[in-house]
N, C-alpha and C positions, 0 to 999 in steps of 0.2 A: 504493500500500500504506500503510494507516494505521499509524502507530507510536505507541503509547501506553505510558507508564510509570506504574505504580501505586505510590504512595508511602505509602498508608495502612497497608498490611500488609507488613512486610518479608519475609514468607514467600511472598508472591504474586509470581510471575515471569511476565512476558510471554514468550510463545513466538511467534516470527515465522518464516514459511516463505517466504523470497524465492524468486521463480521466475526472476529474471534479475539481472544486475549492477546495473541501475538501482535495484532495490528494496534491494539490499545497501547501496548508497551512501546511499539515502534513510534507512535505519535508522541508519547510523553518523552521518550529519549531524544527525539528530534528537538523537542522544546528545550530540554536540558542543554543540548549542544548549543542552541541559539543563545541561551542565557549565559553560558560559560564564555562565549565569545564576546558578549556585550553585557557584562555584569551590572552596569549602571542603568540599563534599560529594563526596569522591572515590568514594563508593559509588554515586552516581547515574549513570544512563545507561550502565551497563557491560553488556557482552554475554559470555555463555559461548557459544563457537562450537563447534557439533557438526555431524557429517555425519548418520550414522544413530544415533549415540549408543552404539555398541558399546564404545568405549574410555573411557567416562566414569569408569570405575574406575581408569584408568591416570593416574598423576600425582596432584597434589593436587585436592581437590574444587573444581569451578568455582564462583566466587562472584559471577558476573555477575548484575545485577539482572534482566536478561532473557536469553532463550535464542535464539540465531540458528541455526536448524536449516536446513541446506542440502539436505535430502532431496528437495526439489522442483526443485532445480537439477541436473537429471539428464539423461543421454543421451550417447551416443557421437557426437561431432561429425565425426570423421574416423578412418578405419581403412584403412591401406595395407599389406596383408600382405606385398606384395612388397618394401616398404621397411622392414618391421619397425617401424612407427610407428603409434601410436594417439593420438588426442586425445579427451578426454571431459570433460564438466562434472563439477565436484568432487563433487556429490552422487550420482553414478552408483553403484549398488550394485556391490560387488566381484564378486558372483555374475554380474551381467550382463557385466562385462568378461571374466571367465574363460570364460563360455559362448561369447561372440563369438570369443575366441581359440581355443578348442577346436574350433570349427567349421572353422577354417582351420589346424588342426594346429599351433597356436602356444601360448605360455604366457608368464607373467611369470617371468623367470628368477630373481628374488630371492625367490620363494616367500613372499609376504606371508601371515602368519597372520591368522585372524579373531579369535582369543582369545574367542570366544563362550562356550566351555566354561570357560575360565579365570575369566571374570567372571559365569558363569551368567546370560547374557542372550540374548534372542532378537532384539535390535536388529541390524539389517543393517549390516555394515561397508561403507564407501564408499571409492572410489578416492582421493578427497581426504583422507579420514581416514588412509589408509595412508601417504600422503606427509607429512601433517602430523605424524604420530607417528614417521615414518621407520622403519617396521617391515619386517623381513625374516626369512627362515627359514633352514633348515639350509644352503642353498646360498650364503649370504652370503659366506663366505670365498673363494669362487671367482667368483661373479657380481656381487658388490658389494651394497651396501645399496640401499634404495629411492631415496635421493638420487643414486645413481650412474647410474640409468637415466632420471632426469627430464631432459627436453630443454627444456621451456618451461613457463611458468606465467602465468596471468592472475590478478590478485588486487586487492583493495581494501584500502588501508592504513587505520590508525586515524585518519588525517586525512580519510577519506572520498574519497580519490583513487584512481582506477583506474590500474594499471600492468601492464606485461607484461615478461617476461624470457625470453630464449632464443627458440626457434622450433620448427619441425617437421623440422629436419634435424640430424644429429649434429654436423656441422662448423660449427655456428652459434657464432661467437665475438664477436658484437657486444654491447657494453655489459657491465654487471656481471651475474654469474650469481646473481641474487637468489633464484632458485628453490632453490638450496642452503640459503639462510638459512631459507626457509619449512619445509624438511624438518626435523622434530624440534622446531619452535617451538610446535606444538600449538595453533595459532590465536591466539597471543598477539602476533604481529607484524602479520598481515594476514589477510584472509579470502580464501582461494583459491577462485576460481570456475571455473577450467579448468586442466587439466594435460595435457601432451603427454609421452609416454614411449616408451621402446624396448620392443619385444617380442622374443621368442626362439622359434626353431623347437622343437617338441616332439620329444624323442628317439624313435627307432624302438623302442628296447628299454631297459629298466631292470632291473638285477639288484642284489641286496644280499648281501654276504658277512656272515653272522652268525657271529661268532667267539667261542667260549667257552673257558674254561680259562686265562685270563690274569689277572694281578694288575692293580691300577690303574696301577702303573708300566709294566708290559708293554703295557697297553692304550694308554697315552699314547704309548709308543714306536712302536706300530703305526700309530696315527693320524698322527703326525708324519712317519714315513717314507712313508706312503701319500700324504700331501698334497704332499710334496716330490718325489715320483717322477713318472715320465712316464705313469702309468696313467690320469690324468684323473678322479680321485675327485671326485664332486660332492656327497657328503654323508659325514660321519664323526662318529659319536657313541659314547661309552662310557656304558653304562647299568649302574650298580651293581646288586647282587643284589636289594636291597629295592625299588629303582625298577623293575627288570625284572619283578618279581612284580606290582607295581601296574599296569604297562603291560599285561601279559597279562590281568589281571582287568578292566581298563577296556575293552579291545578284544575280549575273549572269544576270543583266539587266541594260541597260543604263537609267539613270534617268535625262536626260537633259544635261549632260556634254558631250562634244565632245573632245576626245583626252585628252589634258592636261588643259582643261578649268575649271575654278571655276564655281560654280552654286549657286544661291540663290533660296531657296524654300519658297514659301508663300502659306499657306493653308487657304482655305475658306470653311466653312461648313454651313448648314442650309437647308431651304426649296429649292426644286429643282430649281424653276425659279429664286429665289432671288440670289442663288449662282452665276449663270452665269452673271447676271446683275452686281452684286458687283465686280466680277472679271474683267469685262470690264471697269468699272469705276475706279477701283484701277490701272489697267494697264495704263490707259490714264493719271491718275493724278500723279503717282509716279515713273513709270518706264521710264528711259531715252530712247530717240528715237534710240540711237546707240545700245541698248541692244537687245537681241533676246529672245523671250518668247515662251515656249512650254507649253501646258496645259495637265496635267495628270488628267484623270477622276477617278471615284470611285475606281475601282479595283487597278489600278496602284498607286493611292494616298495612299490607305490603306496599301499596301505592303511597299511603301516607308517610311511612318511614323512609321510603326512597326519596320523597320530596323534601322531607326534613333533613335527611342526610346531605342532600345536595343544596341545602339552604335556599329553597325556592322563594321564600319571602324577600330575599335580598338580591334577586337576580334581574329585576326589572331594569335597573340602571347600573351597568358595570363600571361607570365612571365615578360612582359614589364610594367613599371610604367605608371599609368594613373592618371592625375590630373584633378580636377574640380575647375575651377577658376570663382568665382562669382565677377562680376564687374558691374559698372554703364554702361548702354548702350552707353552713350556719350563718354566713354573711350575705347570702344571696338576696334575701328580702331587702336589706338595707341598701345594697348596690342597685337593685331594681328601682327603689324609690328615688335614688339620685338620678338615674337615667330617665325616669319619668319626668322629673323636673327639668332636666337638660333638653329633653325632646328627642326626636328620632324614633327608630324602630328597633326593638330588642327581642331576644328569644333566649329563654333559660334552657340549657341543654345538659345532658349527661347527669341527670338526677340532681341538678342544682350546683354542679361543680364548674360550669362554664356558661358564659353569656356571650351571645353574638349581638353586636350593636352597630347599627348604621346611624351615625350622628346626623343631625340636620345640617344642611349646607351652610346655614348661617353661623354655626358654631365654629370656634377656632379649631384648627386641625389637630392641635396637640392637647385640647381640653379633654380630660378624663375624670371619671369619678374616683373617689377614694376606694381603692380595692382592698383595703385592710390586709395587706401582705400578699395580695395576689399578683398576677402578672398580666401584662397587656401585649398583644401582638397585632400589628397592623397588617391584616391578611391581604387586603386589596386597597390600592391607592393609585391615583394618577400622579405621575411624577415620582421623583426619588429624593425629595428634599428633606424628609424627616425620617428618623430611625424607625425601622419596621419592627425590630425585636426589643424586648424589655432589657434595660441595662442590667448587667450582672455586677456583683461585688468585685473589687479590685483583685482579691486573691483568686477568685474563680476565673477572672479574665486572664490572669497570669498563667493559670493551669491550662486554659484553653489554648493559649499561645504556644505553650510548650508542646501540647499535643499536635498542633499544626506544624510546628517545627520538626517534630519527629516523623510525621507522615509526608509532609510536603515542604521541605526547607526553603525552596526557592519561590514558593507561592505560585506554582504552575496552574493549580486547579481552582477554578471558581473565584478569581479575585473580586472582592467587593460584594460577593453574593450575600454574605451574612452581615454586612455593615462593619462597624468597628466594635461591636459589643461581643463578638464571639470569634474565636480562632485568630483574632488579630488581622482579619482580612476584610 
C-alpha cells in the first residue's frame, strides 16, 4: 500500500483504506519516517483514525494530515453463540454485527447507539468505532458500558507496533487489560484492528410501563426505586413534557404522553410470563396511586427504545448544541429543576444517572447547571471553539499524558481529537 503525504496544500488530506494490519503498520511507519526527518513539524505525518466516519462530529475536529479509514478492515472472524462471544475486525459495520446476532436470537447488551440522526449523517457506524468512543445506550446502568463487554483487542500503536490484549474467553487475566484504555480514546492511542466481545441472549418479551401524572421529583423517585428493586428494570427514563411532544412528533406515534404531559418509561425484559408478573409487582410497589400507567408491549416497546437510544427528540436541528450530563441519580431532580429554569429540552436517561440537554439558542454556550460533582460532555456542536470534554484534575491529566507518550510518543494518531483535557493532544 503506497503512503503519500501532500505538503503543498494544507487543505489536501490523504485518505488511506488499509485492508489488513500490515498496511496499518506501513502507514504509521511512513508517518514516523516523515516526523524523524522534520522533527519540528508536528503537523506532518499525522492521521485522523475513523471507522465509517459516523462519529466525526463527536469530540473535537480531527486535525490529522491524512485520514486512516478502516472501513475495508471488515468481517466477522469468529462467532460462538453458545459461548456468547464474537470476534470481528474493527471496520465491520455495526449493522452486520447486529444482523448476525439477531439470526441467533442474541444482541449487544449495552445497546450501542448509531447517532446517525444526531449528526445527520449516512456514514455507517462500525464495531471498532463503538468501542473507540465507548458508546452505550439506555441499558448501560445494568449491562455496563461498551468497555465492560470487551474481552480482547488487537491494535497498532503510534510506534507502528502491533499488540494484543485479552482473549476470547471471559476469564482471561493474562497481562494488562489494555483494551480498556482503547475504549473512549477515540483513536488517539492506537489503531484497533480487531475486537472480541461478549454477546447476550435476546429476551423473549419486552414491555414498557409508560407512567404519566408525576412531577420531576416523583419521576426520579420512581426510577430510583425501580432500579433498586428486584423487578429487573432494564431501561428507565423520564421525558419532560416538551421533550415528550418532540418524541411523538419525531416518531409519529404517541408513547404514553397526552398533550403536554411528562412521561416516565420503565422497561422490563425476560421470559414471557415473568415479565408480566414483574410489571404488576413493580407497579403496585413503586408507582403512586395518582399516576396513570399504560403498558406498551413488544413491538411498541422496541420502537420506543430504539428512538430513545438514538435521541430522537434532539435530532430535528443538528446545528443545535447537545450536552451529556453525567450525575448521581440522587441529584437528578435538583439538576432537572435548574435546567427547567434555564430553558431548552432535556431527557433523564439511564435510570437517573444521565441527562441529555439541548440548551436554548439564547443561552450562553458555556452556561451549565451545577452538576454536584458530575461531568459534562458537549456531544454535538457547530464549531470547535469551546472544550467538548469535562476538564480533569491536574494529576489525572499528567497520567493521561504519560499514557499517550507510551503509546504514541510523536503524536501521530488523532491530534486534537480529545482537546487539551485528555492525553495531552
